[in-house]
C-alpha positions as CSV (number, residue, x, y, z in Angstrom):
1,M,12.5,6.0,-2.8
2,S,11.9,7.3,0.7
3,Y,14.1,5.9,3.4
4,A,10.9,4.5,5.1
5,D,10.2,2.5,1.9
6,K,13.8,1.1,1.9
7,V,13.5,0.0,5.6
8,F,10.0,-1.5,5.0
9,I,11.0,-3.5,1.9
10,E,14.1,-4.9,3.5
11,M,12.3,-5.8,6.7
12,C,9.5,-7.6,4.9
13,R,11.8,-9.4,2.6
14,D,13.9,-10.6,5.6
15,I,10.8,-11.8,7.6
16,I,9.3,-13.7,4.6
17,D,12.7,-15.2,3.5
18,H,14.3,-15.9,6.9
19,G,11.6,-15.7,9.5
20,V,10.2,-18.4,11.7
21,S,6.8,-19.8,11.1
22,T,4.3,-20.3,13.9
23,E,2.1,-22.7,11.9
24,G,0.9,-25.6,14.0
25,E,1.9,-23.9,17.2
26,K,-0.4,-22.6,20.0
27,V,-1.3,-19.1,19.0
28,R,-3.9,-16.6,20.5
29,P,-5.1,-14.7,17.4
30,K,-7.9,-16.0,15.3
31,W,-9.3,-15.0,11.9
32,E,-12.9,-14.0,11.5
33,D,-13.8,-17.5,10.4
34,G,-12.4,-18.9,13.7
35,T,-9.2,-20.5,12.3
36,S,-5.8,-19.8,13.9
37,A,-3.9,-16.9,12.6
38,Y,-0.3,-18.0,12.0
39,T,2.7,-15.7,11.2
40,M,6.2,-15.5,9.8
41,K,8.2,-13.7,12.5
42,K,11.6,-12.2,13.3
43,F,12.9,-11.5,16.8
44,C,14.1,-8.0,17.6
45,V,13.8,-5.9,14.5
46,V,15.4,-2.5,15.0
47,N,14.8,0.4,12.6
48,R,16.3,3.9,12.9
49,Y,14.8,7.0,11.3
50,D,16.6,10.4,11.2
51,L,13.6,12.7,11.5
52,S,15.9,15.7,10.7
53,K,16.4,14.3,7.2
54,E,13.0,13.2,6.1
55,F,9.6,12.2,7.5
56,P,9.3,8.4,7.5
57,A,6.0,7.9,5.6
58,L,5.7,4.9,3.3
59,T,5.0,5.8,-0.3
60,L,4.4,2.2,-1.5
61,R,0.9,2.8,-0.2
62,R,-0.6,5.8,1.6
63,T,-0.5,6.1,5.4
64,G,-3.5,8.2,6.6
65,I,-1.6,10.8,8.6
66,K,-4.5,12.5,10.2
67,S,-6.1,9.2,11.3
68,C,-2.9,7.9,12.8
69,V,-2.2,11.3,14.5
70,D,-5.8,11.2,15.9
71,E,-5.1,7.8,17.5
72,M,-1.8,9.0,18.9
73,L,-3.5,12.1,20.4
74,W,-6.3,9.9,21.7
75,I,-3.7,8.1,23.8
76,W,-1.1,10.9,24.6
77,Q,-3.3,14.0,24.7
78,R,-6.9,13.0,25.4
79,K,-5.6,10.0,27.5
80,S,-8.8,8.1,26.6
81,N,-9.6,4.4,26.6
82,N,-13.0,4.9,24.9
83,I,-13.5,4.5,21.2
84,H,-16.2,7.2,21.2
85,D,-13.4,9.7,21.6
86,L,-11.6,8.3,18.5
87,K,-12.5,8.9,14.9
88,P,-10.8,5.8,13.3
89,H,-12.5,2.5,14.0
90,I,-9.4,0.5,14.5
91,W,-10.2,-0.3,18.1
92,D,-13.8,-1.3,17.6
93,S,-13.1,-5.1,17.9
94,W,-11.6,-4.7,21.3
95,A,-14.2,-2.3,22.8
96,D,-17.0,-3.3,25.2
97,E,-20.6,-2.2,24.9
98,S,-19.8,1.2,26.5
99,G,-16.9,1.8,24.1
100,S,-14.1,1.1,26.6
101,I,-11.0,-1.0,25.9
102,G,-10.3,-1.3,29.6
103,K,-7.4,0.0,31.6
104,A,-5.2,0.2,28.5
105,Y,-3.4,2.8,26.5
106,G,-4.8,6.3,27.2
107,Y,-6.1,5.2,30.6
108,Q,-2.5,4.5,31.8
109,M,-1.3,7.8,30.4
110,G,-3.9,9.6,32.5
111,V,-3.0,8.0,35.8
112,K,-1.3,10.5,38.1
113,H,1.8,9.5,40.0
114,Q,3.6,11.1,42.9
115,Y,7.0,12.7,42.1
116,K,9.2,15.0,44.2
117,E,7.8,17.9,42.1
118,G,4.2,16.9,42.8
119,M,1.4,14.7,41.2
120,M,1.8,14.3,37.4
121,D,0.7,11.8,34.8
122,Q,3.3,10.3,32.5
123,V,2.8,12.7,29.6
124,D,3.1,15.8,31.8
125,R,6.2,14.3,33.5
126,V,7.9,13.9,30.1
127,I,7.1,17.5,29.1
128,Y,8.2,18.7,32.5
129,D,11.6,16.9,32.3
130,L,12.2,17.9,28.7
131,K,11.8,21.5,29.7
132,N,13.5,21.4,33.1
133,N,15.9,18.4,33.1
134,P,16.6,17.7,29.4
135,Y,19.7,15.7,30.0
136,S,18.0,13.3,32.4
137,R,18.3,9.7,31.5
138,R,14.9,8.9,33.1
139,I,12.5,10.5,30.6
140,M,10.3,7.7,29.6
141,T,6.7,6.3,29.6
142,N,5.5,2.7,30.2
143,I,1.9,1.6,29.8
144,Y,2.5,-2.2,30.3
145,V,1.2,-2.2,33.8
146,H,1.1,-5.8,35.1
147,Q,-1.4,-5.1,37.9
148,D,-3.9,-3.8,35.3
149,L,-3.4,-6.4,32.5
150,H,-6.4,-8.4,33.5
151,E,-8.6,-5.3,33.0
152,M,-7.2,-4.6,29.5
153,N,-9.1,-5.8,26.5
154,L,-5.8,-6.0,24.6
155,Y,-2.3,-5.8,26.1
156,P,-0.4,-2.8,24.8
157,C,1.7,-3.5,21.7
158,A,3.6,-0.2,21.5
159,Y,4.1,0.1,25.3
160,S,7.1,2.4,26.0
161,M,8.8,5.6,24.8
162,T,12.2,6.6,26.0
163,F,13.4,10.2,25.3
164,N,17.0,11.3,25.1
165,V,18.3,14.7,24.4
166,T,21.6,15.4,22.6
167,K,23.2,18.4,21.0
168,R,24.9,19.0,17.6
169,A,28.3,20.8,17.5
170,D,27.0,23.3,14.9
171,S,23.9,24.5,16.8
172,D,22.8,25.7,20.2
173,K,19.4,23.9,19.8
174,L,18.9,20.7,21.8
175,V,18.0,17.6,19.8
176,L,15.1,15.3,20.9
177,N,15.6,11.6,20.2
178,A,13.3,8.8,21.1
179,I,13.1,5.0,21.3
180,L,9.7,3.3,20.7
181,N,9.5,-0.2,22.2
182,Q,6.9,-2.5,20.8
183,R,6.4,-6.1,22.1
184,S,4.5,-7.2,18.9
185,Q,3.6,-5.8,15.5
186,D,1.4,-6.8,12.6
187,V,3.8,-5.4,10.0
188,L,1.3,-5.0,7.1
189,A,-1.5,-3.5,9.2
190,A,0.5,-1.4,11.7
191,N,4.1,-0.8,10.9
192,N,4.1,2.5,9.1
193,W,1.1,3.7,11.0
194,N,3.0,3.4,14.3
195,V,6.2,4.9,12.8
196,C,4.4,7.9,11.5
197,Q,2.4,8.6,14.7
198,Y,5.4,8.4,16.9
199,A,7.5,10.5,14.5
200,V,4.8,13.1,14.7
201,L,4.8,12.9,18.5
202,V,8.6,13.5,18.6
203,H,8.1,16.5,16.3
204,M,5.3,17.9,18.5
205,L,7.3,17.5,21.8
206,A,10.4,19.0,20.2
207,Q,8.4,22.0,19.1
208,V,6.7,22.7,22.4
209,C,10.0,22.2,24.3
210,D,12.0,24.5,21.9
211,M,14.1,21.6,20.5
212,V,14.7,20.1,17.1
213,V,14.1,16.5,16.1
214,G,16.7,13.8,15.9
215,E,16.3,10.1,15.7
216,L,13.4,7.8,16.2
217,V,14.5,4.3,16.9
218,H,11.8,1.6,16.6
219,V,12.4,-1.7,18.5
220,I,10.0,-4.5,17.7
221,A,10.4,-7.7,19.8
222,D,8.1,-9.8,17.6
223,A,7.8,-8.4,14.0
224,H,5.4,-10.6,12.1
225,I,3.5,-11.0,8.9
226,Y,0.3,-13.0,9.1
227,D,0.0,-16.0,6.7
228,R,-3.0,-14.4,4.9
229,H,-1.0,-11.2,4.5
230,I,2.0,-12.6,2.7
231,P,0.7,-12.3,-0.8
232,L,-0.4,-8.7,-0.1
233,V,3.0,-7.9,1.3
234,E,4.8,-9.5,-1.7
235,E,2.7,-7.3,-4.1
236,L,3.2,-4.2,-1.9
237,I,7.0,-4.4,-1.8
238,S,7.2,-5.0,-5.5
239,R,5.8,-1.6,-6.3
240,E,7.7,1.4,-7.5
241,P,8.3,3.8,-4.6
242,F,8.2,7.6,-4.6
243,P,10.3,10.3,-2.9
244,A,9.5,11.1,0.8
245,P,6.8,13.7,1.4
246,E,7.5,17.0,3.1
247,F,6.3,17.2,6.7
248,W,4.5,20.3,8.0
249,L,3.6,21.0,11.6
250,N,1.7,24.1,12.6
251,P,4.5,26.4,14.0
252,E,2.0,28.5,15.9
253,V,1.2,25.7,18.4
254,K,3.4,25.9,21.5
255,N,1.3,23.8,23.9
256,F,1.1,20.1,23.4
257,Y,-2.5,20.0,24.5
258,D,-3.5,22.4,21.7
259,F,-2.4,20.2,18.8
260,T,-5.1,18.6,16.6
261,P,-4.8,16.4,13.5
262,E,-5.4,19.5,11.4
263,D,-2.0,20.8,12.6
264,V,-0.2,18.0,10.7
265,R,0.2,17.7,7.0
266,L,2.2,15.8,4.4
267,D,2.9,17.8,1.3
268,H,3.8,16.4,-2.1
269,Y,2.8,12.9,-0.8
270,M,2.8,10.6,-3.8
271,T,1.9,7.0,-3.1
272,G,0.9,3.7,-4.7
273,P,-2.8,2.5,-4.4
274,Q,-4.2,1.6,-1.0
275,I,-4.7,-2.0,0.0
276,K,-8.3,-2.4,1.0
277,D,-10.0,-4.9,3.2
278,I,-6.8,-6.2,5.0
279,P,-8.0,-9.2,7.1
280,I,-7.3,-8.5,10.8
281,A,-6.6,-11.3,13.3
282,V,-8.2,-10.7,16.7
């Protein structure tokens, strides 16, 4: 069993057995048939993954590593808010006729801000500080920009990354750790997708900044399982898991903006069958 499987199974079991139901309450999401999409939810789920030990890919079912990396690079590298720049179709329901999702996600990453060192966007500021001020306690991003919320087709779910550099006693290499803050998460549809893409991001930034990976801490304010997902989750967490896959990142890439999804690979990745046609509340 991979550690990611253990974390996922325990989280889902806790939400289903001890969570709070929103049934009958005022909720925003709707199913395709127009009915309200209720959830079982837990407040403030915190999961820690030591990326130096194994890559946190779920084996109960396959996580499409290249697709989730493509979305991460769409936000962090291409800094786009247009679905025409993205191969997966996960954002189609929130895009307008031009393909835009509004001033959300990649748009916010591309906005330049004035610093003492000059004009930089949030991604370039992170890379600059990791290379020049690695022990800074101010290395972070935040795309939940209140003044632009009215122009976002969906408020950011995973909205903030905080980076923190440490060092191990037995090595001269700096260690890159990160906290992913998420206000809300559809656990079945998105949990391991988000975990994998931000684990890859930490690996990429560590490589281009001459560091090694440490911990990824995932903080979810509202971790929920939709009512129509509960039978799917029950079946999923009853499956026999497999060992964690081996993570490969192209060691030749030294510039963050040169990475592509083809530079990422999961070797020996054994999984259970995929769950198809998961209903998505919008």
